[in-house]
C-alpha positions as CSV (number, residue, x, y, z in Angstrom):
1,M,23.8,-2.3,22.0
2,Q,26.4,-0.6,24.2
3,Y,30.1,-1.6,25.2
4,E,31.7,-0.8,28.4
5,H,28.7,1.1,29.6
6,P,29.0,3.2,32.6
7,L,26.2,2.4,35.2
8,P,25.5,5.0,37.9
9,V,25.3,3.7,41.4
10,L,22.5,5.2,43.3
11,F,22.2,5.0,47.2
12,R,19.3,6.6,48.8
13,G,18.7,8.7,45.6
14,Y,22.4,10.1,45.5
15,N,24.9,9.0,42.6
16,V,27.8,7.6,44.6
17,G,29.8,6.3,41.8
18,H,29.5,4.1,38.7
19,F,30.0,0.5,37.6
20,T,31.4,-0.2,34.2
21,V,29.2,-3.0,32.5
22,Y,30.7,-4.9,29.8
23,L,27.5,-4.9,27.5
24,V,24.0,-3.5,27.8
25,I,21.3,-4.4,25.4
26,E,18.3,-2.4,24.6
27,E,18.8,-0.7,27.9
28,K,17.1,-3.8,29.5
29,I,19.7,-6.6,29.6
30,V,23.1,-6.6,31.3
31,V,25.7,-9.0,30.0
32,E,28.8,-9.9,31.9
33,V,31.5,-11.9,30.1
34,K,33.7,-14.2,31.8
35,A,36.7,-16.5,31.1
36,V,37.1,-18.5,34.2
37,D,37.0,-22.1,35.3
38,K,33.5,-21.9,36.3
39,I,30.9,-19.3,37.3
40,I,30.8,-18.7,41.0
41,G,28.6,-16.7,43.6
42,E,30.7,-13.6,43.4
43,H,30.1,-13.4,39.7
44,K,26.5,-13.7,40.3
45,A,26.6,-11.1,42.8
46,Q,28.3,-8.8,40.7
47,V,25.6,-8.9,38.2
48,I,23.0,-8.8,41.0
49,N,24.6,-5.6,42.3
50,Y,24.5,-4.1,38.6
51,L,20.6,-4.7,38.4
52,S,20.1,-3.6,42.0
53,A,21.9,-0.3,41.2
54,S,20.1,0.1,38.0
55,E,16.8,-0.2,36.5
56,L,17.8,-2.9,34.2
57,L,15.6,-5.9,34.1
58,V,17.7,-8.9,33.2
59,G,21.3,-10.0,33.8
60,L,23.3,-12.7,31.8
61,I,26.8,-14.0,32.6
62,I,28.5,-15.9,29.8
63,N,31.6,-17.9,30.6
64,F,34.2,-18.6,27.6
65,G,36.9,-20.2,30.2
66,K,35.9,-23.8,29.3
67,Q,35.7,-25.8,26.0
68,K,31.8,-25.5,26.2
69,V,30.3,-22.1,26.8
70,Q,28.7,-21.8,30.3
71,T,25.8,-19.5,31.0
72,S,25.1,-17.7,34.6
73,G,24.0,-20.3,36.8
74,L,23.6,-24.0,37.1
75,E,19.6,-23.8,37.2
76,H,18.8,-20.6,35.6
77,P,20.5,-19.0,32.7
78,K,19.8,-15.4,33.7
79,L,19.4,-13.4,36.7
80,V,16.3,-11.2,37.2
81,N,15.9,-8.1,38.9
82,N,13.1,-8.5,41.5
83,T,13.4,-5.0,42.8
84,L,11.5,-3.3,40.2
């Protein structure tokens, strides 16, 4: 498990910078933690960008901003990298 993991951003095979991902588990799952009213499209887009820029397989958003913990989507609790 790695906290504040730097994730390289590749564009056409070139490293053009990096994202700082909150948590990476087993080099397969990226976890983004939020404390907001609700998870919105921009939060999902952020995790999808992490997955697209990497070879990580699954993204999970956990929101602690409400009385009840909310996960990444209304229908699906995880986001999957379909580009691999």
